C-alpha positions as CSV (number, residue, x, y, z in Angstrom):
1,M,4.8,105.9,164.5
2,V,8.2,106.3,166.2
3,T,8.9,103.2,168.2
4,L,10.0,103.1,171.9
5,D,13.4,101.6,170.8
6,R,14.0,104.4,168.4
7,K,13.1,107.0,171.0
8,M,15.6,105.4,173.5
9,E,18.3,105.5,170.8
10,L,17.6,109.2,170.2
11,L,17.8,109.8,174.0
12,R,21.2,108.0,174.1
13,Q,22.4,110.1,171.3
14,R,21.2,113.2,173.1
15,V,23.1,112.2,176.3
16,A,26.2,111.3,174.3
17,S,26.3,114.8,172.7
18,L,26.8,116.2,176.2
19,S,30.0,114.2,177.0
20,L,32.7,116.1,178.9
21,N,36.5,115.9,178.7
22,P,38.3,114.8,181.9
23,E,40.1,118.1,181.9
24,T,36.7,119.8,182.2
25,L,35.8,117.9,185.4
26,T,39.2,118.9,186.9
27,A,38.5,122.5,186.0
28,A,35.0,122.2,187.6
29,E,36.6,121.0,190.8
30,L,38.6,124.2,191.0
31,I,35.5,126.3,190.3
32,V,33.4,124.7,193.0
33,K,36.3,124.9,195.5
34,A,36.6,128.6,194.7
35,N,32.8,128.9,195.4
36,R,33.4,127.2,198.8
37,M,31.9,123.8,198.0
38,V,33.8,120.5,198.2
39,P,35.1,119.0,195.0
40,K,33.1,115.8,195.4
41,V,29.9,117.6,194.5
42,V,31.1,117.9,190.9
43,E,29.8,114.5,189.9
44,P,26.3,115.0,191.3
45,L,26.2,118.4,189.8
46,R,27.3,117.0,186.4
47,K,24.3,114.6,186.6
48,E,22.1,117.5,187.5
49,W,23.3,119.5,184.5
50,L,22.9,116.6,182.2
51,N,19.4,115.9,183.3
52,D,18.5,119.6,183.1
53,M,19.8,119.9,179.5
54,V,18.4,116.6,178.2
55,I,14.9,117.4,179.3
56,H,15.1,121.2,179.2
57,P,11.8,122.7,178.1
58,N,13.7,125.0,175.8
59,D,15.5,122.9,173.1
60,G,17.6,126.0,172.3
61,E,19.3,125.6,175.6
62,F,20.1,122.0,174.9
63,R,21.5,122.9,171.5
64,L,23.6,125.6,173.1
65,A,25.0,123.0,175.5
66,A,25.6,120.4,172.8
67,S,27.5,122.8,170.7
68,D,30.1,123.3,173.4
69,P,29.4,120.9,176.3
70,D,32.6,121.7,178.2
71,G,32.3,125.4,178.0
72,H,28.6,125.3,178.8
73,F,29.1,123.0,181.8
74,L,31.8,125.2,183.3
75,K,29.7,128.3,183.1
76,W,26.7,126.4,184.5
77,I,28.6,124.9,187.4
78,D,30.1,128.2,188.3
79,A,26.6,129.8,188.6
80,R,25.1,126.7,190.3
81,S,27.8,126.3,192.9
82,K,27.2,129.8,194.0
83,R,23.6,128.6,194.9
84,P,24.4,125.5,197.0
85,Y,20.8,125.0,198.1
86,H,19.2,125.3,194.7
87,V,16.4,122.9,193.9
88,T,16.0,121.7,190.3
89,R,13.1,122.6,188.2
90,R,12.2,118.8,188.0
91,T,11.8,118.7,191.7
92,V,9.5,121.7,191.8
93,V,7.4,120.2,189.0
94,A,7.2,116.9,191.0
95,V,5.8,118.8,194.0
96,A,3.2,120.6,191.8
97,E,2.1,117.3,190.3
98,K,1.9,115.6,193.7
99,Y,-0.3,118.2,195.3
100,K,-2.1,119.1,192.0
101,E,-1.3,122.7,193.0
102,T,1.2,124.8,191.0
103,N,0.9,127.8,193.5
104,I,2.1,125.7,196.4
105,A,5.1,124.5,194.6
106,T,6.0,127.9,193.3
107,K,5.6,129.7,196.7
108,L,7.6,126.9,198.3
109,S,10.5,127.2,196.0
110,I,10.6,131.0,195.7
111,V,9.7,132.1,199.2
112,V,9.5,129.3,201.8
113,W,12.5,127.3,200.8
114,P,15.0,130.3,201.0
115,Q,13.3,131.2,204.4
116,E,13.8,127.7,205.7
117,I,17.5,127.7,204.7
118,A,17.9,131.1,206.4
119,W,16.3,129.7,209.6
120,A,18.7,126.8,209.6
121,Q,21.7,129.1,209.0
122,R,20.6,131.4,211.8
123,M,19.9,128.6,214.2
124,R,23.5,127.3,213.9
125,L,24.1,130.0,216.5
126,D,21.3,128.9,218.8
127,A,22.3,128.6,222.5
128,N,20.7,125.1,222.7
129,P,23.5,122.8,221.3
130,F,20.9,120.2,220.1
131,T,19.1,122.9,218.0
132,A,22.4,124.2,216.6
133,T,23.6,120.7,215.7
134,K,20.3,119.7,214.0
135,S,20.4,122.9,212.0
136,A,24.0,122.1,210.8
137,L,23.0,118.5,210.0
138,F,20.1,119.7,208.0
139,L,22.2,122.2,206.0
140,R,24.9,119.5,205.3
141,E,22.3,117.0,204.1
142,T,20.7,119.7,201.9
143,L,24.1,120.6,200.4
144,S,24.5,117.0,199.2
145,N,20.9,116.3,198.2
146,P,18.7,119.5,198.1
147,S,15.9,117.7,196.3
148,K,15.5,115.1,199.0
149,T,15.1,117.7,201.8
150,F,13.0,120.0,199.6
151,L,10.5,117.2,199.0
152,A,10.4,116.4,202.7
153,I,9.8,120.0,203.5
154,A,7.1,120.1,200.9
155,D,5.2,117.4,202.7
156,I,5.5,119.2,206.0
157,Y,4.5,122.5,204.3
158,S,1.4,121.1,202.7
159,E,0.1,120.3,206.2
160,A,1.3,123.4,207.9
161,V,-0.6,125.8,205.6
162,K,-3.8,124.3,206.8
163,H,-3.2,125.8,210.3
164,A,-3.8,129.5,210.9
165,G,-0.9,129.7,213.4
166,Y,1.6,129.0,210.7
167,S,0.0,130.9,207.8
168,D,-0.7,134.0,209.9
169,S,2.7,134.5,211.4
170,P,4.3,137.9,210.6
171,V,7.5,136.0,209.9
172,Q,6.0,134.9,206.6
173,D,6.5,138.4,205.3
174,L,10.3,138.5,206.1
175,S,12.9,138.0,203.5
176,A,15.5,135.2,203.9
177,Y,18.1,137.9,204.6
178,E,16.0,139.4,207.4
179,I,15.4,136.0,208.9
180,R,19.1,135.2,209.0
181,F,20.5,138.5,210.2
182,A,17.7,140.3,212.2
183,T,18.7,140.9,215.8
184,E,15.3,139.7,217.1
185,L,12.5,137.8,215.5
186,P,9.0,136.7,216.6
187,E,8.5,133.2,218.0
188,F,8.2,130.8,215.1
189,A,8.8,127.1,214.5
190,P,10.4,126.7,211.1
191,L,9.5,123.6,209.1
192,F,13.0,122.2,208.9
193,Q,13.0,121.6,212.6
194,R,10.1,119.2,212.3
195,Y,12.1,117.3,209.6
196,A,15.3,117.4,211.6
197,A,13.6,116.2,214.8
198,R,12.8,112.9,213.0
199,A,15.7,112.6,210.6
200,Y,18.5,113.0,213.2
201,A,16.9,111.6,216.3
202,D,18.9,108.4,216.2
203,T,22.1,110.2,215.4
204,L,21.7,112.5,218.4
205,K,20.5,109.8,220.7
206,N,23.8,108.0,220.3
207,M,25.9,111.0,221.1
208,T,27.1,112.3,224.5
209,R,26.2,115.8,225.6
210,D,29.9,116.7,225.1
211,Q,29.9,115.4,221.5
212,V,26.7,117.5,220.7
213,E,28.2,120.6,222.2
214,K,31.4,120.2,220.1
215,L,29.3,119.9,217.0
216,A,27.3,122.9,218.1
217,Q,30.5,124.9,218.5
218,R,31.6,123.8,215.0
219,A,28.1,124.9,213.6
220,A,28.5,128.3,215.2
221,A,32.0,128.7,213.8
222,E,30.7,127.8,210.3
223,E,27.9,130.3,210.5
224,N,30.2,133.1,211.8
225,E,32.6,132.3,208.9
226,D,29.7,132.4,206.4
227,R,28.6,135.7,207.9
228,R,32.0,137.1,207.4
229,L,32.0,136.1,203.8
230,V,28.5,137.6,203.3
231,A,29.8,140.8,204.8
232,A,32.9,140.7,202.5
233,E,30.7,140.2,199.4
234,G,28.5,143.1,200.5
235,I,31.6,145.3,201.0
236,A,32.8,144.3,197.5
237,R,29.4,145.2,196.0
238,A,29.4,148.5,197.8
239,A,32.9,149.3,196.5
240,Q,31.6,148.7,193.0
241,R,28.8,151.3,193.5
242,A,30.9,153.8,195.4
243,P,34.6,153.2,195.0
244,M,36.7,154.1,198.0
245,R,39.2,155.9,195.7
246,R,36.4,158.5,195.1
247,S,36.1,159.4,198.7
248,V,37.7,162.8,199.5
249,S,39.1,161.5,202.8
250,T,40.7,158.5,201.0
251,I,42.1,160.8,198.3
252,R,43.7,163.1,201.0
253,S,45.3,160.0,202.6
254,A,46.6,158.7,199.3
255,I,48.1,162.1,198.5
256,A,49.8,162.1,202.0
257,F,51.4,158.8,201.1
258,K,52.5,160.3,197.7
259,L,50.2,158.1,195.6
260,D,48.5,159.2,192.4
261,S,45.0,158.3,191.3
262,N,46.1,155.4,189.0
263,T,48.1,153.7,191.7
264,T,45.2,154.2,194.1
265,F,42.9,152.7,191.5
266,L,45.1,149.6,191.1
267,L,45.5,149.2,194.9
268,E,41.7,149.3,195.4
269,K,41.1,146.7,192.7
270,A,43.6,144.4,194.3
271,F,42.3,145.1,197.8
272,I,38.7,144.3,196.9
273,R,39.8,141.1,195.2
274,K,41.4,140.1,198.5
275,V,38.3,141.0,200.4
276,E,36.2,138.8,198.1
277,A,38.7,135.9,198.6
278,G,38.4,136.1,202.3
279,E,42.0,137.3,202.7
280,V,41.0,140.5,204.6
281,D,39.6,140.3,208.2
282,I,36.0,141.2,208.0
283,E,33.6,140.8,210.9
284,P,30.0,139.8,210.6
285,G,27.8,142.9,210.0
286,Q,30.8,145.0,208.9
287,R,29.6,147.4,206.2
288,T,32.9,149.0,204.9
289,A,36.5,148.1,204.7
290,D,37.8,151.6,204.5
291,A,40.1,151.2,207.5
292,G,41.7,148.2,206.0
293,F,42.2,149.9,202.7
294,L,43.8,152.9,204.4
295,R,46.2,150.6,206.2
296,L,47.2,149.2,202.8
297,L,47.8,152.7,201.5
298,A,50.0,153.4,204.4
299,D,52.2,150.3,204.1
300,P,54.8,150.6,201.3
301,A,55.9,147.0,201.5
302,Q,52.3,145.7,201.2
303,R,51.5,148.2,198.5
304,D,54.5,147.0,196.4
305,A,53.5,143.3,197.0
306,V,50.0,143.9,195.9
307,L,50.9,146.0,192.8
308,T,53.2,143.4,191.4
309,L,50.2,141.0,191.2
310,E,47.7,143.6,189.8
311,G,47.5,143.9,186.0
312,L,46.7,147.1,184.3
313,P,43.0,147.6,183.2
314,S,42.1,147.3,179.6
315,A,42.0,150.6,177.6
316,A,38.4,149.8,176.9
317,D,37.6,150.1,180.6
318,Y,38.4,153.8,181.0
319,M,38.0,157.1,179.1
320,D,40.6,158.0,176.5
321,M,41.8,161.5,175.9
322,W,39.2,162.2,173.3
323,E,36.4,161.4,175.7
324,I,38.0,163.5,178.5
325,A,38.5,166.4,176.1
326,H,34.7,166.4,175.4
327,L,33.4,166.2,179.0
328,N,31.2,169.2,179.8
329,A,29.6,170.7,182.9
330,S,27.1,167.8,183.2
331,F,30.1,165.7,184.3
332,L,30.3,167.8,187.5
333,E,26.7,166.9,188.3
334,Q,27.7,163.2,188.5
335,L,30.4,163.7,191.0
336,P,30.1,162.0,194.4
337,P,28.3,164.0,197.2
338,S,31.6,164.4,199.1
339,Y,33.0,166.4,196.2
340,K,30.7,169.2,197.0
341,A,33.1,170.5,199.6
342,L,35.7,170.8,196.8
343,A,33.4,173.2,194.9
344,C,34.7,172.3,191.5
345,T,34.1,175.0,188.9
346,K,33.8,174.7,185.2
347,A,37.2,176.4,184.9
348,Q,38.8,173.9,187.2
349,L,37.3,171.0,185.2
350,E,38.8,172.6,182.0
351,S,42.2,173.0,183.6
352,W,42.2,169.3,184.6
353,Q,41.1,168.3,181.0
354,E,43.9,170.3,179.5
355,A,46.4,168.7,181.9
356,V,45.3,165.2,180.8
357,V,45.0,165.9,177.1
358,T,48.4,167.7,176.9
359,E,49.9,164.7,178.8
360,K,50.9,166.7,181.8
361,R,48.9,164.1,183.8
362,P,48.7,160.4,182.9
363,C,45.4,159.4,181.3
364,P,43.4,158.3,184.4
365,F,41.9,154.9,184.9
366,D,39.1,156.6,186.8
367,A,38.4,160.2,185.7
368,V,36.2,161.0,188.7
369,S,38.9,159.9,191.1
370,D,41.6,161.7,189.2
371,L,39.7,165.0,189.2
372,G,39.5,164.7,193.0
373,F,43.2,164.3,193.1
374,F,43.6,167.3,190.9
375,L,41.3,169.5,192.9
376,L,43.3,168.6,196.1
377,G,46.6,169.6,194.5
378,A,48.0,166.3,193.4
């Protein structure tokens, strides 16, 4: 039989195999900062990673981490810091064991918890300064210790589901995104409010009305800034699906500014990177940044400044001449809807292919975009 002392020694060895270099923790601080979290969360997140790996149900994941703890931790913390309100698997298991009900813990973590976070985010904009302040206090506490507030919400939830008024609310069918951003919602008392009413009662009791209102203003400013970032991320994703450089109107503008398709490609890549970094003014709810991109195209000084910082794409990221030479009519079927007005024929496609293959045109970074430039005479 393996003794307890030997098991403890094996555990210490397991933990030691996940030691990190000081340089890794410094790099981790830069990562969490880039993901809009404060550097001081690195240490609690390191402990979370360590605990997750040491008792991971899949030993393969532990072995992967132990083979390169520094690299594994940096990848892990990048993903984790993009989900600031994430609750660990251990905490969810603890809830399931406490209530002897796996379904409650699963629904709470997958459905209810994201909804509660969305309610708190939304209510940072509430007209009642006490409501807005309590919402902000709840989110800040959850950022620093999500397991604590999750466990508290679990207790409240276990009681709430016993009452029809809570369980039957149509709000239960809404996604977290809908709860946060919908213009209007049915009347509903989210669970976090019950927790906040008790947890922050003394804090608020010792504040003046003016102090609470200032905190509420800060909460609203934080929510509006977060909404701008959400909008920016949505715009960046949309640009991945439907690049602006493939819009006929954008191509016409680029041609008017004497830009070719490859320069437009590089400008869009740089512009979207600036959008993602929050360096482009985006308003909450804004769906496109076309106007901002067109302003960049029209500004020679800004164009030059952006292009000096934008590296060329890897050759593996775009078609080479061989691939372009072998495109057929099916390529035309994949063109954006706006290209229909250009009525590209098979003969025009072949003329463009010949121009590229004979090096009368540079090999394009984006074949679809360059064909649009060609069809419009550039």
